[in-house]
N, C-alpha and C positions, 0 to 999 in steps of 0.2 A: 223860244217865241212861241208861245202854245196858240190854238185858236181861238181861244176864252182868255188867256192873261199871260202877258210879257213880264219874263221875272229874273231879277238881276244878283248875281252875289260877289260878294267881293270878300276875296280870305287872303291872311297875311300869312307868312310863312314865319316861323320863330326859331331861333336855334335852341336844336335840344330836345324840340317836339316831334311827334312822328307825324303826325297831322297837322293841317292851318289852323286857323283859327279865323272864325269869322265877326269881319268887322264892320260889316252892313249888306243890307238889302235894300233892293229896289222892284217896285210893280206896279203895274198900270193894265187897267183893260185893253186886249188887243184887236183894232180895227185893221181888216184889209187882207185877214187870214180867214181861208176855210180847209178846213181837214190838212191844216199844217201849210196846206201853200198857198201863194200872195194871189190874191186879189187884185187889190189896189198899191201900188207903192207908197203913194203920198200918207194913206193913214197908218200903212205898217211902220214908215219911218217913224210919224209923230208918236206913234205907243212908245217905241223901241227908245224914243228921246225921253217920254217922262218917264220910263223905270230906269234909264239912267239916271236923270236928274233925281231921281229919290236915290238910288244907291250912293250918289256921291255925296247929299246930304248927310244920308247915314254914318256913310263912311269916314267922310273928310277927305276922300282920294278923288282926283280929277281922273276919271276913267278915259283912256284912249286907245288900248288895245284889250281884246280879250276872248275868251275860248266861247267856241260857239257850239249849241246842242242842235244837231240836224234831225228833224220828227218828222210827220208827215203822212199820208197816205198810200204816197210811193217808195218806204225805206221797206227795203227786202235783203233777204241775203239769197248769194247764190253760191254753192261748192263748186270748184273747178279743179283738175289734177294738170300737174306741170312735170315737166323733167330737166335734167341738164347733165350731160357727160361730164365727170370731175376731172380737172382741168391740168392739176400736177400730176406729175408723172410717177410718182411713189402711189397718186392714190388715193392720199388726204384730203378728205373734204374739207372745203374752206367755208367763210363767209359768202364771199362770193359766187362760188357755188350752188349756195343754198340761196342769192338771189339771182340767179339765171334762171333756178328752177322757180321761183317764186315767179318771176317777168314771163316764163314760159306758161302760167297756167292763168295769168292776167291775160294774155296773147289769147287763149281759149274760149274768153268770156265774149257773148255779143253787146257789146257797150252802146249801141245804137238807141239813143235818146237816154242813157243811163249815165249818172256819175258815179266812181269807184270814192267812196267815202275811206273805209276802213279796211284790210284783211289781214287774216289772223291766220296764219300756218296751223293746220290742226290734226297735222300727221304726216312720217316720214317713211319713205323706204332704201333700204340703201341694196342694189342687186337683187331685187326683190323679195328681200326681208325686212318686216315692219323695225322701224327702229325707236326703242324707248326713250323719248326724251329729246334734246339735239342731235343730231349728226355728225357736227363739227369736231373734227379733230380724228373721225373715223377713217378708215380707208375701204374704198370701192372704186365699182367701175360707172356705175349709174345710179344717181340719185333723183326719186320720183318726194313730191311735193303733194298733199292735200291740202288747199285753203278755203276760207271762208270770205266771201269779200261780201260787203256789204255797200248798196248800189242803193241812188236813190232817183228820179224823175233830172237830168240836164237842165232842163228850166226851172225847175226849184230851185234845184240849187242854183244856180245863177240869178236867179230873183232874191232869194233870201239874202245870198252874198252883197247884191248891190243896196238893198235895203240897210245892211248894218254899216256899210262903206258911205252911203248916205247920211245914215246918220251920224258921221264922223269917228267910226271905230274902225280899228284896226284890227283884223282876224288874225289870231297868231296860231290858232287849229280848229278845225270843223271833227266833233266828235260824234258820233247816232247816238238818238236821245238814249236810247234804252242799255248802250252802252256805259254812259254818265249815270245813271240812275243807278246799273250793278254795283259798280264803286263803293258807294255808300250804303246798300242796303242788301245786298249778298255776303254771304262769307264764303271762304275760298272750301271749305268742306259742303257747302249745299253744291255748287260750283262742279265740284269733283265728283258726287252722288247720282249728281243731277237732279236740274231746277228749273222752273217755269217763272221767271219775272212777266206779270201783266201790268200795263200801266192801262187806268183807262181815265183816258184826257178826255175835253170837253167834248171832240168830233171825232176822235180818232180812239181804236184801243192795238196798243201793240204788244207784241209775242215775242218776247226771247228765251231761246234756250239753251240750258248750257250743260255738258256734262264731261268727266273726266279735265276738267276745267279751263274748258275751251267753248264759246259760242258755237253753237253745232246748226240753231236756225233762226232768222229772226225775221217776222210777217207781220203787218199793219192793215187792219181794218176799218172800214169807214163809217163805225158807228161809233156811239158815245157814252160820254153821263148826258149832253145835252138833249139827245134820244130821248131819254129818261125822264129828263125835267120836261121835253116838250109830252110827251106821252100822260104825265101826271097832272099836267095843267088842263089840256085837252078832256082829261076821262073823269076829273075832279068841278074841271070849270073855274079855275083860279088864276090868280097873275103867274106872271113865270118865276118872279122873286120868291111868290109863296110855294111854287113847287119846288124850286133850287132848296130849300129852308126843308119841305117836309120829306124830302128824297135823302136828305144827310139827318134826315131824325131829330128835325127842330121843330117840335109842335106848338107853334103857336097861334093856330088856326084850328076850328071844329073842322072834321073831317070823318071818312070812311074807313075805320083802319084797314077792314078786311078788301075793300077796293084799290087802299093805296097797296097795299102788297101785293096785288093781283096784277095791278099795272106794272108795279118794281119787278115782280120776279119774272112776266112776260118777257119783259126789255134785256133783262140779267141772262133768261133763257137762250132768245138768240146769240149772247154774246158769248156763252157757254157753247153752243152749240158751234160757233166759229172755231173755238179755242179746239174742242176736241174733234172737229176735223182734220186740221192742222196737226193736230198732235199726231191723229190715226195715218196721216202722210208720213209721219219723217218716223213712223213708229215709237212713237214714244207714250201713249198714253196708257195712264195707268201704270205706267214705268218710269216714273220720277219718286225716287225715295225723299228729296226733300220737298217736293209738290207746290204747291203755284204760289206766288208771293205778291199779292196785291198793291200797286201803288198808285198815282194818281189822284187827283181832287175827288171822285166818286168812289173810288176804295172806302169810303167811310160810310156808304151804307148800309146801315145797321143788316143785318145777318148775312154780309155777301160771304162770309168766312165756310159758315153752315150749308150755305145752299151750292157753294162752290164743292165742299165738302162730297155734299148728295150726290148732285150729278157727274161732277168730274172724275169721280172718286179716288181724289188726290187729297192728302194733306193740303192745310190749305191755312192760311196766316195774312194779317195786314201788314205791310213791310214796315221796319224803323230802321233806326242807324244810334248807332253809339259813339261813333266819329267825332264829333264834336262836343269837345267838355263845357264849350262857352253855349251852346246853341238856346236860339229864344224859344220859345212856346210855339209859335209860330212854325219855326223851321220845323220842327216835329212833324206836323202834316204832309204826308206822302206829294202831296203835290208840289214841294219843293226841293225835291231828289234828284232830278235830273239837272237843277242845277245846280245844287250842293256837291252831286259827282261832279263836274266841271273843273272844281279848286281840288279835288282829288286826282283828278286825271295829270295833274300836271307835277305832280312829287317827287316822283324821280328821274323826267326829263329834262335835262339841262339845257337842250338843245334852244327850251323856248325864252333862254334871257336873251337871245340878239337874233333880230331877222324876224322877218313879221311871213305873215300866212304865203306870200304869193313865193317871197324869196325860198322859203322851204320847199316850195313844190318846183322853184326852178331848180334849186341843188340837188333836188330829188331825182329832175329830170337827166341834167348835166351827168351825176356819177352815174347815174342807168347807161348814158351813153357810152362813158370813158368805160366802164365796166367792161360791157357788150365788145368794146374796143378790141380791150386786154385779152377776152377768150375767141376771140376771132383766130382763124387757122392765117 
């Protein structure tokens, strides 16, 4: 559910096929959401219901359960470390030790007003020495883990969950929007050598950075394509609709190309500056061999790639996907990649065939309690 458009994709898994087949889509104009957070629940519910209804008509499938992409200006990442004493007498590291170390790293996060959406281990040490790959089966005394946690505002999370539930949809799982987009946009090679995925939404810009196959940073900025549209409307004294068309290169009206370019480049410079500052903060500016991949509705702005290359000094390209053989022309638009990524994210997860989102969290919580009791002296 974006600030401007709500999108639903229905996928079907066929035996023997690597990727799901898209069998239906639905979209609607979003009302009741600003910068990714809910300001009017009733309007947001109605927007979702309309998109779902369109997807049901398109696919011929009654939609009662769904995966939800979580975006918004409060979406962030945080890196923390944790440790666990190996529990087995012979020092063999087990999955329980890994879970305990992850749990310890989570306990070190200040979660006031924040909700942890996803967690990814990005590195292990065993008795102070770096472990390549997973430590399970190795022998040692002390296991350390470095993890990245993707979080958002707890209020934002609860409001969005309430909107989806009120619309009559049971949530199977929640996935951070940039993670979902990465499933269909980035190759494994790009994620290994180092790449940034930037989504220019209507009112937010998300930046996610991958290296060595792992997410290493995620941040969201509170400006987006709508700001560019508004600047064009004011600068050229035209309607919002006409400004939006000009922004994306649809020249159906007379205008000053020089002035239009100046307006767009000025606002893009603001976005580039935010990205550059964040890359400097994580020490990756000009150091991502796979460069920057742009997605989102406003990634279609002409000259975005060239301006990006010149300003950020990195390779730059507009995102695309080759995962879906039957993909419709409309779905080739990078604005759809977050929704498309949700159906890819389910591919190897058998747990989603039964139980609800609430049950999954309850089961996780109970299993964690049981695990900790087993490890207590």
